[in-house]
N, C-alpha and C positions, 0 to 999 in steps of 0.2 A: 298607144296610150288609151285611146278610146275603147278598144276591146277590153282592156283591163278594167276600165270603169264599169262597163256593162256586166262583165263576169263577177266583179266584186259586189255590185249592187244585188244581183240575183242570188249569189251565194250567201251574202250577209242576211238577206231576207229569210232564206231557208233556215240558216243557223239560228236566227233570232226567234223563229216561229215554230219550228218542229219540236216534237216531243222526244228528245233523245233519251230521256230517263226510262221510258217504257217500250220504245221501239228500237231494236238493234239496227243501227244505221252505219253504213259504210259510205264514206265520201270518196268519190273517184280521185285517184292520186293522193289519197290521205293515208293515214297510218293503218296497218293491218289490224284486224280485230279477231279475237278468238270467239266466234259466234256459237251460241247455243242452238243445236240442231232442232230442238223441240219448241222453239219460239220463232215468231215471224221475224224477218229481216228485210231491210231495204238497201238499195244502192242508189245514191244520188250522183248525177253528173250533168254537166252543161256542155252542149255541143254547138259551137258557133257554126254558122253556115255562110251564105253568100253576103258579100259586101259590094255595094254598087253606088256609083255617083248618081244622085237623083235631082240635083239642081246646081245652079251656078254657085260660085263662091265656096267650092269645096264641101257641099252638103252631101253626106253619105248616109245610106241606110244599111244597117247590119241586121241580118236575120239569124235565127238560131232556135234551138229547142232545149228545154230543161227536162231531164228524164228522171224518173223514179222507177226502178225495177223492184217489184215486190215479190217476196217468196214466203209463202205460208205453208206450214206442214199440212199435208192433205187431211189428216185427222181433225184439223181445226176448221176445215170447210172453206169454200170459195168466198163466202160473204165477207169474211175478214179482209181478204185481199181487195175486194171492191170498196169496202169501208175505208181502208188506208188510201186507196186511189182517190176517193172523194175528199178525204182530208187534205191530200196533197194539192189537188186542183183548187180546193177552197182557199189554200194559202195564197195562190197567185191570181185567182179570179178578180178582175177589176183592179189589179195591182199595177202600180207604176213606180219607177225609181224616184227618189227624193228630188232629183234634178229634172224629172219629167221626160227624160230622154228614152228610157226603156219602158215599153208597155207590153202586156200580155195580150195575145190576139186569138188564141184558140186552145182547145184541149183535145186530147186523144187518149182513150183507154182501150187496151187490147189484152185479151186473155191469150196466153202463150201455151200451146200444147207442149208438154215437156216430158212425156213418156213416163218412165218408171223411177224417177229420181226422188219421189217422196214429197214433192212440193207442188203446190198450186202457184202458178206464176201469173202476175199481171204487170204489164208495162204501161206506164202512164207518162204522157208528156204534155207540156204546154209550149206553145209557140211564142217566141218573143221577137220584138222588132225594136231597133234603136235607130234614132236619127240624130246625127251629130255633125258638127262642122269640124273637119280635119285640117 
């Protein structure tokens, strides 16, 4: 149940804050979209990681990453990809869940060499940590 609370808080924050009207957005495990190849597109996902006992009385820490893969047509240039990466990290910078259990702790932006597929790709992630009593 606690993992569900963490994932729901992170996903809800993204859905409430992201500009779905102007940026083609695919949600991991969401419905398939017919994407326009000449416009930027992103893929959002949440990947839980390690959970460990950190204190007495069933206090656990859950770690994970929130990912956004960004694909920009090469003719539109690399800067649009980095701009979208900055918008994404800005959504989560200094963010914590309403119950205070989930906090963002770091950011990572990486340009991905992707050969001749016609897209500039940037992968961006934020690290999250949750502490809950189970």
